[in-house]
N, CA and C atoms as an extended XYZ file, in Angstrom:
381
Properties=species:S:1:pos:R:3:atomname:S:1:resname:S:1:resid:I:1 pbc="F F F"
N        54.310      -32.526      -34.576 N   UNK     1
C        54.514      -33.140      -35.192 CA  UNK     1
C        53.106      -33.628      -36.541 C   UNK     1
N        53.956      -33.544      -37.710 N   UNK     2
C        52.459      -33.522      -38.665 CA  UNK     2
C        52.693      -35.202      -38.791 C   UNK     2
N        51.765      -35.819      -39.736 N   UNK     3
C        50.765      -36.825      -40.161 CA  UNK     3
C        52.114      -37.736      -40.516 C   UNK     3
N        52.516      -37.273      -41.462 N   UNK     4
C        54.076      -38.291      -42.091 CA  UNK     4
C        54.800      -38.405      -40.813 C   UNK     4
N        55.220      -37.237      -40.133 N   UNK     5
C        56.446      -37.457      -38.962 CA  UNK     5
C        55.897      -38.310      -38.062 C   UNK     5
N        54.643      -38.524      -37.571 N   UNK     6
C        54.250      -39.393      -36.661 CA  UNK     6
C        53.833      -40.753      -37.262 C   UNK     6
N        53.770      -41.429      -38.949 N   UNK     7
C        53.787      -42.076      -38.942 CA  UNK     7
C        54.967      -43.262      -39.283 C   UNK     7
N        56.375      -42.058      -39.288 N   UNK     8
C        57.585      -42.297      -39.590 CA  UNK     8
C        57.957      -42.969      -38.016 C   UNK     8
N        57.577      -42.596      -37.079 N   UNK     9
C        57.733      -42.596      -35.633 CA  UNK     9
C        56.947      -43.502      -34.921 C   UNK     9
N        56.286      -43.915      -35.430 N   UNK    10
C        55.163      -45.086      -35.280 CA  UNK    10
C        55.707      -46.509      -35.961 C   UNK    10
N        55.999      -46.332      -37.399 N   UNK    11
C        56.387      -47.430      -38.232 CA  UNK    11
C        57.499      -47.642      -38.960 C   UNK    11
N        58.397      -46.717      -37.932 N   UNK    12
C        60.041      -46.787      -38.637 CA  UNK    12
C        60.033      -46.411      -39.954 C   UNK    12
N        61.380      -46.382      -40.395 N   UNK    13
C        61.796      -45.668      -41.619 CA  UNK    13
C        61.347      -46.385      -42.464 C   UNK    13
N        60.897      -47.238      -42.560 N   UNK    14
C        60.533      -48.347      -43.620 CA  UNK    14
C        59.295      -47.345      -44.020 C   UNK    14
N        58.336      -46.729      -43.684 N   UNK    15
C        57.416      -45.572      -43.801 CA  UNK    15
C        57.835      -44.919      -45.229 C   UNK    15
N        59.226      -44.360      -44.805 N   UNK    16
C        59.900      -43.291      -46.160 CA  UNK    16
C        59.542      -44.142      -47.084 C   UNK    16
N        59.733      -45.445      -47.545 N   UNK    17
C        59.584      -45.969      -49.082 CA  UNK    17
C        57.995      -45.841      -49.217 C   UNK    17
N        57.268      -45.724      -48.468 N   UNK    18
C        55.597      -45.091      -48.835 CA  UNK    18
C        55.752      -43.619      -48.984 C   UNK    18
N        56.469      -43.053      -48.593 N   UNK    19
C        56.271      -41.498      -48.394 CA  UNK    19
C        57.079      -41.094      -50.545 C   UNK    19
N        58.191      -42.000      -50.354 N   UNK    20
C        58.875      -41.811      -52.139 CA  UNK    20
C        57.811      -42.584      -52.789 C   UNK    20
N        57.607      -43.732      -53.009 N   UNK    21
C        56.675      -44.113      -53.720 CA  UNK    21
C        55.448      -43.215      -54.149 C   UNK    21
N        54.611      -42.719      -52.873 N   UNK    22
C        53.487      -42.042      -53.109 CA  UNK    22
C        53.785      -40.428      -53.925 C   UNK    22
N        54.937      -40.306      -53.562 N   UNK    23
C        55.181      -38.441      -54.241 CA  UNK    23
C        55.564      -39.142      -55.958 C   UNK    23
N        56.156      -39.963      -56.268 N   UNK    24
C        56.034      -40.262      -57.827 CA  UNK    24
C        54.701      -40.898      -58.395 C   UNK    24
N        54.007      -41.643      -57.543 N   UNK    25
C        52.256      -41.527      -58.145 CA  UNK    25
C        52.214      -40.014      -58.308 C   UNK    25
N        52.100      -39.675      -57.211 N   UNK    26
C        51.115      -38.587      -57.426 CA  UNK    26
C        51.824      -36.887      -58.005 C   UNK    26
N        53.266      -36.489      -57.463 N   UNK    27
C        53.594      -35.500      -57.883 CA  UNK    27
C        53.636      -34.527      -56.926 C   UNK    27
N        52.980      -34.960      -56.007 N   UNK    28
C        53.104      -34.114      -54.937 CA  UNK    28
C        54.194      -34.168      -53.538 C   UNK    28
N        55.106      -33.209      -53.696 N   UNK    29
C        55.951      -32.905      -52.778 CA  UNK    29
C        55.519      -32.850      -51.142 C   UNK    29
N        54.548      -32.294      -50.893 N   UNK    30
C        54.376      -32.205      -49.160 CA  UNK    30
C        54.429      -33.643      -48.593 C   UNK    30
N        54.172      -34.815      -48.622 N   UNK    31
C        54.435      -35.276      -48.151 CA  UNK    31
C        55.882      -35.547      -47.865 C   UNK    31
N        56.998      -35.246      -48.614 N   UNK    32
C        58.321      -35.234      -48.679 CA  UNK    32
C        58.715      -34.354      -47.590 C   UNK    32
N        58.064      -32.683      -47.920 N   UNK    33
C        58.659      -31.586      -46.820 CA  UNK    33
C        58.310      -31.976      -45.953 C   UNK    33
N        57.350      -32.696      -45.251 N   UNK    34
C        56.561      -33.062      -43.881 CA  UNK    34
C        58.015      -33.588      -42.964 C   UNK    34
N        58.678      -34.337      -43.809 N   UNK    35
C        59.792      -35.338      -42.561 CA  UNK    35
C        60.999      -34.858      -43.509 C   UNK    35
N        61.253      -33.946      -43.547 N   UNK    36
C        62.607      -33.135      -43.897 CA  UNK    36
C        62.986      -32.653      -43.000 C   UNK    36
N        64.551      -32.334      -42.208 N   UNK    37
C        64.771      -31.197      -41.023 CA  UNK    37
C        64.601      -30.253      -41.961 C   UNK    37
N        64.751      -29.124      -41.188 N   UNK    38
C        65.206      -27.712      -41.570 CA  UNK    38
C        66.364      -27.755      -42.017 C   UNK    38
N        67.457      -28.239      -41.637 N   UNK    39
C        68.834      -28.364      -42.223 CA  UNK    39
C        69.180      -29.562      -43.178 C   UNK    39
N        68.193      -30.565      -43.796 N   UNK    40
C        68.528      -31.147      -44.614 CA  UNK    40
C        69.276      -31.211      -45.272 C   UNK    40
N        69.758      -31.824      -46.016 N   UNK    41
C        70.764      -31.750      -47.451 CA  UNK    41
C        70.656      -32.691      -48.190 C   UNK    41
N        70.127      -32.432      -49.728 N   UNK    42
C        69.897      -33.230      -50.497 CA  UNK    42
C        71.067      -33.052      -51.715 C   UNK    42
N        71.136      -34.058      -52.272 N   UNK    43
C        72.591      -34.234      -53.243 CA  UNK    43
C        72.061      -35.114      -54.046 C   UNK    43
N        72.022      -34.671      -55.795 N   UNK    44
C        71.857      -35.347      -56.976 CA  UNK    44
C        72.788      -35.499      -57.647 C   UNK    44
N        73.274      -36.389      -58.140 N   UNK    45
C        74.468      -36.543      -59.324 CA  UNK    45
C        74.304      -35.611      -60.459 C   UNK    45
N        75.392      -34.791      -60.060 N   UNK    46
C        75.803      -33.526      -60.989 CA  UNK    46
C        75.056      -32.598      -60.695 C   UNK    46
N        74.435      -32.121      -59.704 N   UNK    47
C        73.749      -30.947      -58.927 CA  UNK    47
C        74.634      -30.495      -57.844 C   UNK    47
N        74.492      -29.131      -57.759 N   UNK    48
C        74.513      -29.107      -56.749 CA  UNK    48
C        73.491      -29.303      -55.082 C   UNK    48
N        74.266      -29.539      -54.286 N   UNK    49
C        73.506      -29.664      -53.293 CA  UNK    49
C        72.522      -28.769      -52.554 C   UNK    49
N        71.177      -29.030      -52.368 N   UNK    50
C        69.788      -28.346      -51.872 CA  UNK    50
C        69.719      -28.670      -50.446 C   UNK    50
N        69.517      -27.182      -49.744 N   UNK    51
C        69.032      -27.454      -48.456 CA  UNK    51
C        67.668      -27.508      -48.472 C   UNK    51
N        67.302      -28.088      -47.216 N   UNK    52
C        65.704      -28.022      -46.304 CA  UNK    52
C        64.793      -28.021      -47.396 C   UNK    52
N        64.083      -26.739      -47.197 N   UNK    53
C        62.680      -26.832      -48.086 CA  UNK    53
C        62.984      -26.508      -49.325 C   UNK    53
N        64.173      -26.533      -49.845 N   UNK    54
C        64.146      -26.495      -51.296 CA  UNK    54
C        64.093      -27.596      -52.075 C   UNK    54
N        64.204      -28.846      -51.499 N   UNK    55
C        64.151      -30.318      -52.009 CA  UNK    55
C        63.173      -30.112      -52.367 C   UNK    55
N        61.634      -30.428      -51.786 N   UNK    56
C        60.441      -30.436      -52.596 CA  UNK    56
C        60.333      -29.627      -53.712 C   UNK    56
N        60.411      -28.610      -53.552 N   UNK    57
C        60.621      -27.400      -54.964 CA  UNK    57
C        61.630      -27.837      -55.698 C   UNK    57
N        62.947      -28.502      -55.869 N   UNK    58
C        63.719      -29.190      -56.799 CA  UNK    58
C        62.137      -30.498      -57.671 C   UNK    58
N        62.019      -31.837      -56.537 N   UNK    59
C        61.244      -32.857      -57.112 CA  UNK    59
C        60.449      -31.954      -57.960 C   UNK    59
N        59.333      -31.152      -57.315 N   UNK    60
C        58.165      -30.547      -58.097 CA  UNK    60
C        58.662      -30.089      -59.683 C   UNK    60
N        59.640      -29.259      -59.529 N   UNK    61
C        60.180      -29.134      -60.665 CA  UNK    61
C        60.717      -29.775      -61.890 C   UNK    61
N        61.369      -30.226      -61.184 N   UNK    62
C        61.645      -31.755      -62.402 CA  UNK    62
C        60.960      -32.437      -62.739 C   UNK    62
N        59.491      -32.605      -61.613 N   UNK    63
C        58.485      -33.747      -62.710 CA  UNK    63
C        57.565      -32.875      -63.378 C   UNK    63
N        57.083      -31.730      -62.900 N   UNK    64
C        56.278      -31.288      -63.899 CA  UNK    64
C        56.774      -30.260      -64.708 C   UNK    64
N        57.886      -29.543      -64.621 N   UNK    65
C        58.637      -28.217      -65.960 CA  UNK    65
C        59.775      -29.550      -66.673 C   UNK    65
N        60.759      -29.769      -65.530 N   UNK    66
C        62.034      -30.207      -66.801 CA  UNK    66
C        61.574      -31.690      -67.409 C   UNK    66
N        61.082      -32.474      -67.037 N   UNK    67
C        60.410      -33.414      -67.429 CA  UNK    67
C        59.127      -34.233      -67.073 C   UNK    67
N        58.257      -33.171      -67.567 N   UNK    68
C        56.835      -33.990      -67.298 CA  UNK    68
C        55.987      -34.823      -67.029 C   UNK    68
N        56.787      -35.870      -68.194 N   UNK    69
C        55.972      -36.908      -68.054 CA  UNK    69
C        57.598      -38.488      -67.249 C   UNK    69
N        57.905      -37.826      -66.791 N   UNK    70
C        58.860      -38.604      -65.565 CA  UNK    70
C        58.321      -39.422      -65.080 C   UNK    70
N        58.734      -40.728      -65.128 N   UNK    71
C        57.969      -41.732      -64.075 CA  UNK    71
C        59.339      -42.591      -63.317 C   UNK    71
N        59.022      -43.449      -61.829 N   UNK    72
C        60.123      -43.785      -61.791 CA  UNK    72
C        59.544      -44.957      -60.451 C   UNK    72
N        60.005      -46.197      -60.604 N   UNK    73
C        59.508      -47.312      -59.916 CA  UNK    73
C        60.465      -47.482      -59.211 C   UNK    73
N        60.177      -48.441      -57.789 N   UNK    74
C        61.136      -48.478      -57.311 CA  UNK    74
C        60.921      -50.207      -57.317 C   UNK    74
N        62.404      -50.544      -57.315 N   UNK    75
C        62.847      -51.683      -57.497 CA  UNK    75
C        62.822      -52.505      -56.360 C   UNK    75
N        63.742      -52.268      -55.445 N   UNK    76
C        64.141      -52.590      -54.205 CA  UNK    76
C        64.502      -52.029      -53.283 C   UNK    76
N        64.415      -52.198      -52.015 N   UNK    77
C        64.913      -51.249      -50.845 CA  UNK    77
C        65.664      -51.997      -49.499 C   UNK    77
N        66.392      -51.385      -48.566 N   UNK    78
C        67.012      -51.768      -47.459 CA  UNK    78
C        66.650      -50.993      -46.752 C   UNK    78
N        66.530      -51.151      -45.310 N   UNK    79
C        66.034      -50.060      -44.311 CA  UNK    79
C        66.646      -50.738      -43.236 C   UNK    79
N        67.936      -49.683      -42.466 N   UNK    80
C        68.787      -49.993      -41.021 CA  UNK    80
C        67.847      -48.934      -40.311 C   UNK    80
N        68.842      -49.024      -39.078 N   UNK    81
C        68.325      -48.226      -38.020 CA  UNK    81
C        68.144      -46.751      -38.688 C   UNK    81
N        68.981      -46.498      -39.469 N   UNK    82
C        69.131      -44.688      -39.173 CA  UNK    82
C        69.159      -44.212      -40.872 C   UNK    82
N        68.716      -45.142      -41.948 N   UNK    83
C        68.936      -45.175      -43.442 CA  UNK    83
C        67.954      -46.028      -43.806 C   UNK    83
N        67.858      -45.753      -44.906 N   UNK    84
C        66.730      -46.370      -46.027 CA  UNK    84
C        67.746      -46.162      -47.333 C   UNK    84
N        67.836      -46.964      -47.942 N   UNK    85
C        67.964      -47.288      -49.335 CA  UNK    85
C        67.178      -47.743      -50.358 C   UNK    85
N        67.072      -46.589      -51.406 N   UNK    86
C        66.001      -47.401      -52.546 CA  UNK    86
C        66.459      -47.459      -53.773 C   UNK    86
N        66.358      -48.735      -54.280 N   UNK    87
C        66.910      -48.581      -55.610 CA  UNK    87
C        65.642      -48.418      -56.532 C   UNK    87
N        66.035      -47.577      -58.041 N   UNK    88
C        64.905      -47.200      -58.670 CA  UNK    88
C        65.051      -47.547      -60.114 C   UNK    88
N        64.159      -46.944      -60.947 N   UNK    89
C        64.030      -46.860      -62.031 CA  UNK    89
C        63.439      -45.978      -62.478 C   UNK    89
N        63.655      -45.041      -63.392 N   UNK    90
C        63.403      -44.054      -64.002 CA  UNK    90
C        63.362      -43.807      -65.238 C   UNK    90
N        62.037      -42.775      -66.285 N   UNK    91
C        61.870      -42.911      -67.775 CA  UNK    91
C        61.321      -41.364      -67.620 C   UNK    91
N        61.927      -41.325      -69.066 N   UNK    92
C        60.910      -39.656      -69.173 CA  UNK    92
C        61.805      -38.917      -70.540 C   UNK    92
N        61.288      -38.004      -71.449 N   UNK    93
C        61.551      -37.699      -72.419 CA  UNK    93
C        62.241      -36.143      -72.045 C   UNK    93
N        63.562      -36.208      -72.497 N   UNK    94
C        64.750      -35.167      -71.947 CA  UNK    94
C        65.283      -34.816      -73.397 C   UNK    94
N        65.302      -33.353      -73.782 N   UNK    95
C        65.813      -33.203      -75.052 CA  UNK    95
C        64.833      -33.784      -76.191 C   UNK    95
N        63.627      -34.132      -75.973 N   UNK    96
C        62.675      -34.318      -77.212 CA  UNK    96
C        62.959      -36.191      -77.524 C   UNK    96
N        63.999      -36.776      -76.584 N   UNK    97
C        64.429      -38.150      -76.692 CA  UNK    97
C        64.024      -38.906      -75.714 C   UNK    97
N        63.106      -39.941      -75.372 N   UNK    98
C        62.902      -40.943      -74.518 CA  UNK    98
C        63.914      -41.201      -73.735 C   UNK    98
N        64.180      -41.691      -72.594 N   UNK    99
C        65.491      -42.256      -72.038 CA  UNK    99
C        65.083      -42.829      -70.619 C   UNK    99
N        66.129      -43.855      -70.310 N   UNK   100
C        65.337      -44.574      -68.916 CA  UNK   100
C        66.956      -44.557      -68.926 C   UNK   100
N        66.914      -44.520      -66.921 N   UNK   101
C        67.967      -44.687      -66.214 CA  UNK   101
C        67.766      -45.020      -64.637 C   UNK   101
N        68.716      -45.297      -63.894 N   UNK   102
C        68.478      -45.972      -62.756 CA  UNK   102
C        69.321      -45.726      -61.834 C   UNK   102
N        69.247      -45.945      -61.025 N   UNK   103
C        70.080      -45.258      -59.203 CA  UNK   103
C        69.440      -45.305      -58.293 C   UNK   103
N        70.022      -45.008      -57.114 N   UNK   104
C        70.033      -45.524      -55.268 CA  UNK   104
C        69.741      -44.343      -55.382 C   UNK   104
N        68.545      -44.003      -54.280 N   UNK   105
C        68.196      -43.105      -53.082 CA  UNK   105
C        69.004      -43.584      -51.955 C   UNK   105
N        69.700      -42.751      -51.327 N   UNK   106
C        70.401      -43.319      -49.468 CA  UNK   106
C        69.680      -42.328      -49.130 C   UNK   106
N        69.102      -42.529      -47.752 N   UNK   107
C        68.114      -41.556      -47.058 CA  UNK   107
C        68.751      -41.704      -45.387 C   UNK   107
N        69.248      -40.824      -45.051 N   UNK   108
C        69.687      -41.016      -43.093 CA  UNK   108
C        68.478      -39.952      -42.602 C   UNK   108
N        68.429      -40.088      -41.458 N   UNK   109
C        67.698      -39.813      -40.435 CA  UNK   109
C        68.340      -39.223      -39.235 C   UNK   109
N        67.539      -38.695      -38.583 N   UNK   110
C        67.748      -38.813      -37.395 CA  UNK   110
C        66.626      -38.104      -36.718 C   UNK   110
N        66.175      -39.518      -35.695 N   UNK   111
C        64.822      -39.689      -35.359 CA  UNK   111
C        63.912      -39.977      -36.547 C   UNK   111
N        62.838      -38.642      -36.386 N   UNK   112
C        62.129      -39.306      -37.105 CA  UNK   112
C        62.224      -38.306      -38.825 C   UNK   112
N        63.047      -37.587      -38.610 N   UNK   113
C        63.328      -36.186      -39.729 CA  UNK   113
C        64.386      -36.988      -40.624 C   UNK   113
N        64.878      -36.509      -41.766 N   UNK   114
C        65.428      -36.702      -42.916 CA  UNK   114
C        66.234      -35.586      -43.041 C   UNK   114
N        67.606      -36.191      -42.716 N   UNK   115
C        68.481      -34.933      -42.763 CA  UNK   115
C        69.766      -34.978      -43.963 C   UNK   115
N        69.414      -36.302      -44.567 N   UNK   116
C        70.351      -36.444      -45.788 CA  UNK   116
C        69.944      -36.989      -46.896 C   UNK   116
N        69.698      -36.619      -47.923 N   UNK   117
C        68.983      -37.655      -49.376 CA  UNK   117
C        70.239      -37.522      -50.301 C   UNK   117
N        70.917      -38.507      -50.717 N   UNK   118
C        71.490      -38.652      -51.873 CA  UNK   118
C        71.291      -39.374      -52.689 C   UNK   118
N        70.764      -38.568      -53.935 N   UNK   119
C        70.291      -39.046      -55.409 CA  UNK   119
C        71.289      -39.774      -56.103 C   UNK   119
N        71.779      -40.880      -56.605 N   UNK   120
C        73.184      -41.553      -57.194 CA  UNK   120
C        72.926      -42.054      -58.340 C   UNK   120
N        73.158      -41.956      -59.173 N   UNK   121
C        72.493      -42.168      -60.988 CA  UNK   121
C        73.426      -41.737      -61.939 C   UNK   121
N        73.625      -42.246      -62.959 N   UNK   122
C        74.819      -42.345      -64.084 CA  UNK   122
C        73.963      -41.175      -64.849 C   UNK   122
N        74.835      -39.618      -64.998 N   UNK   123
C        74.100      -38.916      -65.680 CA  UNK   123
C        74.338      -39.052      -66.875 C   UNK   123
N        75.177      -39.646      -67.691 N   UNK   124
C        75.460      -39.984      -69.005 CA  UNK   124
C        73.904      -40.104      -69.689 C   UNK   124
N        72.593      -41.092      -69.041 N   UNK   125
C        71.554      -41.144      -69.752 CA  UNK   125
C        71.125      -40.134      -70.012 C   UNK   125
N        71.092      -38.953      -69.293 N   UNK   126
C        70.413      -37.795      -69.421 CA  UNK   126
C        71.047      -36.812      -70.414 C   UNK   126
N        72.168      -36.916      -70.831 N   UNK   127
C        72.688      -35.866      -71.913 CA  UNK   127
C        72.026      -36.392      -73.099 C   UNK   127
């Protein structure tokens, strides 16, 4: 069991909020990768689903290549037995224009592993 997975087991799924925030501070996808199940599915509004280990690669590519000045802050979150909801606000330069948008990540768990992530946001702000 990896360090992040152990932290989730010991501290509950609220620990994922820390992992989420760490990613957005450092842009290092490794902590996210450590808690993903091999068969995890991630869905972002307007994009095809991404499977398992491809998700950290998508995060890294989006935040270092597509929108290198992208930042995101957690506005609020809620935790249930098998789910975490994170409401966030993001900003970055897209097609030469600085934009802001907001959304919600819904993260589902099976044990200490993430099995599904749905990032839901209005894609009109990105056009």
